[in-house]
C-alpha positions in Angstrom: 143.9 -234.0 65.0 143.5 -235.3 60.9 140.0 -237.0 59.9 140.5 -239.4 57.4 137.5 -240.5 55.2 137.0 -242.9 51.9 134.4 -241.6 50.1 132.4 -243.3 47.1 132.6 -241.4 43.5 128.9 -240.5 44.1 129.2 -239.3 47.5 132.7 -236.9 46.8 130.7 -233.8 46.6 128.9 -234.7 49.9 132.5 -235.5 51.2 133.7 -232.2 49.9 131.1 -230.6 51.3 131.3 -232.5 54.9 135.1 -231.8 54.9 134.8 -228.3 54.4 131.9 -227.7 57.0 134.4 -229.8 59.2 136.9 -228.3 58.5 134.6 -224.8 59.5 133.4 -226.2 62.9 136.8 -227.1 63.9 138.0 -223.6 63.5 135.5 -221.8 65.2 135.9 -224.5 68.6 139.4 -224.6 67.9 141.3 -221.0 67.9 139.7 -218.8 70.8 137.7 -215.9 69.9 139.1 -211.9 69.7 137.8 -210.3 72.6 137.8 -206.3 71.6 136.9 -204.1 74.8 134.7 -201.3 74.5 135.7 -197.8 75.2 135.7 -196.2 79.0 135.0 -193.3 80.0 138.7 -191.4 80.3 140.0 -189.9 83.6 140.1 -186.4 84.1 143.3 -184.7 82.1 145.5 -183.7 85.1 148.1 -180.6 85.8 146.2 -177.9 83.8 148.4 -174.9 84.0 148.7 -171.5 82.3 150.6 -168.5 81.7 149.4 -165.2 81.2 150.6 -162.2 79.0 148.5 -159.0 78.5 145.7 -160.1 75.9 146.1 -164.4 76.3 146.2 -167.4 78.6 148.3 -170.0 77.3 146.8 -173.2 78.5 148.9 -176.6 79.2 147.8 -180.1 80.9 148.9 -183.6 81.0 146.7 -186.6 79.4 144.8 -188.5 81.4 146.0 -191.1 83.8 143.0 -193.4 82.1 142.2 -192.9 78.3 139.5 -195.3 78.3 140.8 -196.8 75.7 142.2 -193.7 73.4 140.8 -190.0 73.4 139.2 -188.5 70.4 139.7 -184.8 71.4 139.6 -182.5 74.3 137.3 -179.8 75.3 138.6 -176.2 76.6 136.5 -174.8 78.9 136.1 -171.0 79.5 134.1 -169.1 82.5 133.3 -166.1 84.7 133.2 -168.6 87.2 133.8 -172.3 87.8 130.2 -172.8 87.8 129.2 -171.3 84.8 131.4 -172.3 81.6 131.1 -172.6 78.0 133.5 -175.1 75.4 136.1 -172.1 73.4 137.5 -175.3 71.8 137.7 -178.6 70.5 141.5 -179.8 70.6 142.8 -182.3 68.3 143.7 -185.7 70.9 147.3 -185.1 69.9 147.5 -181.6 71.0 147.8 -180.8 75.3 147.9 -177.3 75.0 145.8 -174.2 73.6 146.4 -170.2 73.1 143.7 -168.4 74.1 144.0 -165.2 72.7 142.1 -161.8 71.5 141.6 -161.1 75.3 141.0 -157.8 76.8 143.2 -156.6 79.2 142.3 -157.0 82.9 140.1 -160.2 81.8 139.8 -162.6 84.3 138.6 -166.0 83.3 138.8 -169.7 84.5 139.2 -172.5 82.6 139.1 -176.1 82.6 139.6 -179.5 80.5 138.2 -182.5 79.4 138.5 -185.5 77.5 136.3 -187.1 75.2 136.2 -190.8 73.8 134.0 -192.9 72.3 132.7 -193.5 75.8 131.9 -190.2 76.9 133.4 -186.8 78.6 135.6 -187.0 81.4 135.2 -185.7 84.4 136.9 -182.0 84.3 140.6 -181.1 85.5 141.6 -178.8 88.3 140.3 -175.1 87.4 142.9 -172.3 86.8 142.3 -168.8 86.9 143.9 -166.1 85.2 143.9 -162.0 84.5 145.5 -160.7 81.9 147.3 -158.0 82.7 150.0 -155.5 80.9 153.6 -156.1 80.7 155.7 -154.2 82.9 157.1 -151.7 80.8 160.8 -149.5 81.4 160.7 -146.4 79.5 164.1 -144.5 79.1 163.2 -140.3 79.2 166.1 -139.2 77.0 168.5 -136.2 79.0 168.3 -132.6 77.7 171.1 -130.5 77.6 169.4 -128.7 80.1 168.8 -131.5 82.6 172.9 -132.0 82.4 173.4 -128.4 83.2 171.4 -128.8 86.2 173.3 -131.6 87.4 176.4 -130.3 86.5 175.5 -127.1 88.6 174.5 -129.3 91.5 177.5 -130.9 91.7 179.7 -128.1 91.4 177.7 -126.6 94.2 178.5 -129.5 96.6 182.3 -129.3 95.8 182.1 -125.5 96.9 180.5 -126.2 100.0 183.0 -129.0 100.8 186.1 -126.9 99.8 184.7 -123.5 102.0 184.0 -126.1 104.9 187.4 -127.4 104.2 188.6 -123.8 104.1 187.3 -122.7 107.5 188.4 -125.7 109.2 191.9 -124.9 108.6 191.6 -121.2 109.5 190.2 -122.3 113.0 192.7 -124.9 113.6 195.7 -121.8 112.9 193.8 -119.5 115.1 193.9 -122.1 118.1 197.7 -122.6 117.7 
């Protein structure tokens, strides 16, 4: 829709202002307004898992099903029980893993993860429990020559006994003929 106005020369300035005002008014009424949705609190991270080593625990999780708009970061919690936890790390939103190293051998801990955005902190993920453990180490003991001599003597003794039994059996068989 186009409006045409005929203005006298003395009214040009007022007409120009009126035209600009009309265009601005039409722009605000015709152009749909853009609604920006506010962030909501994200849902909890899912599928928290751990891999345990001698002095570390590696954690991995999946992003929440609902990020609430935009996740800012993750918080990793550790504690002696699932009821008593402290934040031990603030992890970037593009990471879904954490390495908790330098732990004592046999240390038991519980872990949880939450997601945080501008609306707040999510509910906690599933809890995992981890106890650091010694890796299985198989040590081979080098054989000494004395040990080999003992083994050979044992084998020869067994062979000698078998020969003796066969000789005895042959003699008994000859006597009964």
